[in-house]
Phi, psi and omega in degrees: 000137172275111181269106189256026185291336183294304182286333179289325181297340175272001175086011190289328184263359183288328179292316178303324178301312183293337182293330181219015180218052180299331182300333182294334181290353179266008187305133174248135178294145182299329182292346180254013190300337184273351179289138174261114185227125180305139190295328185295342175291331190262331183256117182301131181098356178117217189266154180217126176285162182302317181296324180293320177300320182298318182300315185298317182290329179298344182288345176259171182279056187227018190301322186285356182254348194290311184305319185287321190278316190265346183257001184228138177261003179295162182282134180224034178095195187295134177180197185225149179260140174244132182253128167255195181301315190232003184221161176227124186223163185265129172266101188283151178300323184294337174295319173298323180291322186283338171286338179073031179211164184276135175277134179240115183297149174291143186300324174304325181296316183294310184296314189287315186264354182055044183280154179297144181262353181283086177251009191291343186254015176295142187261174175253172184292151175265181183298158182305134176094347178289320173054040178224136181235153182216143177218154180224130176208133173056039175087359183243116178259126179249112180259124190242120174290116192238043179227061183303331184298326173261024183045039172052044174301141183272069176295167178301324177292315176302312179299318174297326179290319172293324181298315178293322181286331176283323181285334189307121178042052183293331181268008180292131179289348175280343179278126175247320185215141173248134177237127178249121180231190180208159171265150175091173185282353182243123175301304176190132174272009178091197187301157180276114190289342177295335178279348184253019175280163182290343175299329180286320178101155181304319180302316178293314175303318180300312179303317182298308188283331179284328180291319179298317183289329172294320176301310180294324173293320177301319177300314182294321186272356179293140184288354178243152173295148183239124182248132172268130175241104193255133171218086177136200189270138174237119190229147174055240178292340180289322183287316180301324183292318180293317188292335188277342186280152184292332176225144179225123175243125182228150175283161186289350178268001181280155177211168191217137179204161178233065195276009183304330178303324182288346178258359188079020178230087189300141182281068184295313182285321176300331181293335177300308181288318184299313184291350174255003182251328183227167181297155189295323176294331179287310178304315178294325179292315180296317185286328183283323183266328189077001180293143176278157173241156185282170176291324179295327178287317177302320173301309182303326185270352178100001177286334182246155177272317184209151177233131184224158170305152187305316185293345181250012185298302182298321182293318178293316181297321180290325179300311176300318178295321178292321180300306176309314183297336182279357183255178185288118178296318178300326175293313181303313186297314184295314178305313181297314179302318190286320179300309181290339181284324184261348190297329183256011178269163171294160187308313184296316182291319175305316176293319179300315177298311182295327175292322180289325176297320184296320179300312181299320184290320177301322183287343178298149173301320180281340171293316175289317176304314182296317178297310180299318180292322177301305178301315180283000181058050176220167182279137177294151174246102185286150177290327178213000000 
């Protein structure tokens, strides 16, 4: 995916937006969907029927997407609701991405609903076939696997898209947390098997597995925590992705498997992450049999941080993400790096590394700020 937040934040695309998507200015945040507001307050110039809204949107390159987007009120991932005289329909984030421009809320929407005004880092669509979208708001970057028709398979394009989205401005002090989620009933089915036939050849296969390994290592080496938000089945490399994340929150309907052995393709690379997330005998049973485990079993064995009812999944994930985002980024980043550095060391080496990290932490500006705030009985003011 091409993350275009940089030039969009400078307003280059804002003028293009107003040329053909006036209806987008009426965006209502989904959390406010139950509020009743006369439509003329939202649409400049008065009322607008649903069909008129379709016509306006058809001026942009989204005609093939309109029926699904404007004729349905079902949930389709992150987005915004638009209210007309008699209808409510969803202005989906993907519609904005297909338009290739930044959505800007109408001022009335912001004033009435008290929505956050920081929309500068919303992303644009990636190259065809990537099927991965990303958005960033208030320090939280949500990367969504958006190819449910292909069970969110980790194709080479998808993997490169994930890699770009994770790496994008990784050192920015504004970024606090990354959340990886997915559309549809399958979080990810793993590698795209159509890419692993002998028609592709060993060089292509090598690129696929090397890229996948780089993405998994990137998650661990990234300066901010990465959270997996899982609602459905995660198999093979999809299970590997969940096991590689720093924190994993799943719905109680989720399940996890490494079924490659049943297809004659042992899940060797998923086994690297799995074997570091669950006890060895649990990992080997999953790898040898290919049988799935439930979310509760995954929680029991340490692959997951929390399991919640499906309707509470986003709320719980965001609660954790916002808590982390409220803390000092330099301190969290230092702590994450130190944890992974010491965790596989012998006890003496681990304590040596951790002790030096504590010394470095105390020397940080935010380290001193936190100590002084505690002594002075006040809330700390973090640098980032």
